[in-house]
N, C-alpha and C positions, 0 to 999 in steps of 0.2 A: 711234877705237880700236874702237868697237863695230862699225863697218862693216867694218874689216879682219878682225875676228874672224868675222863672218858670211860674208864672202867666203872665208876659209880653211875654215870649216865646210862651205860649199857645194862647194868644190873637193874636200874629203875625201869627202863623200857622192858626188860625181860619179865620183871615182876608184874607190871601192868598188863603185858600181853598174856601172861599166865592166868591172871585173874579173869580176863575176858574169855579165854578158852574154857576155864572151869565154869564160869557163869553160863556159857552156851551149852555145856554138857549137862548142867543141872536143869535147864529148861526142859519142860515136858510139853507134850501136846496139850492144848487147852480143851480138848474134846471131853475128858471126864468131868471137868468142872462145868462145862457147857451143858452136858446131859443132865447133871444134877440141878443146875439152875433152871432149866426148862421144866423139869419135873416139879421142882419147888414152886414155880410160877403157876402151873396148872393145879397143883394141890392147893395153893393159896386161893385160886379162883373158887374152888369148891368150898373151902373153908369160909370165904367171904359170903358165898351164896347161903351157906348154913346160918351164918350170923345174921344175915339180912332176911332170913326166913323165905328165901326163894329156892325151895327144895323140890321143884317139880322136875319131871323127867326131861323136859326140853332144856332147862337151864343147866342140868348136871350132865347131860349126855355128851356134849362137845368137850368139856374139860376132861371127862373120864376117857374119852376116845384119844384125846391128845396125850394124856398121861400114859396111856397104854402104848401109844406110838413111841414116846420117849423111852419107856421102859424096854422096848425092843432094842434100843441102842446101848443098853448097859454092857452087855457082853463085848461088843466090838470096842467100846470106849475103854474098857478095863481089861483088855486082852491078856495082860500079863498077871492078872490077879491069881493068888494062890488060895489054897484051902477050899472051903465050901462057899466061896463068894458067889459062884454061879448058881448054887442051890438057893441062896438068898434072893438072887435076881428072879429065879423061877417062881419062888413063893410070892414075891411082889407082884409079878404078872398075874398069878392065879388070883390074888386078892383083888386086883383091878378088874379082872375078867368077871369075878363074882359081882362086883359093884356094877359093872355094865349090864350084866344079865338081870340084876335085881331091879334095874330101872327105878332109881330112887324117885318115888312119887310123893314122898313126904319127908319131913326133916328127921324123923326117927331112923328111917332107912338110910338116908344119906349120912347121918351121924355114925351109924354102925359101919357103913362102908368106909368112911374116913378113918375111923378107929382101927379097922383091920388093916388098911393100907399103911397107916402110921405105925402100927406095930411091926409090920413087915419091914418098913424103912428103918425103924429103930433097932431091930434085931441085927441088921447088917451094919448100921452105923456104930453100934456098940463094939462090934468086933473089928471093923476095918477103918473106921474114921481116925 
């Protein structure tokens, strides 16, 4: 009886240990989610500025610059990505660069910029999310 109990206890400990190891293997680096969160934050700042009719170049320049900086981290964060993932990242940066050079001086320009950036994001998210 004692032997059966010890075998059962050993199996239970083994199962719990295996679950811990499998959980550790499944954990990935938080970098990809962090990059997306930062990009979403800066895009949200630009969308808020558009909603509040604060569409001048001064208010939109900094979030666009920060969004561009975060977009530079997409490739390193998703280093193992397959397919044309990196082509999507390049298109995103191109759209952000166009927005930066357009220097949104009015809400119509900022709106067009946000639409083009959003379309670049959506194109990637439809395929890889």
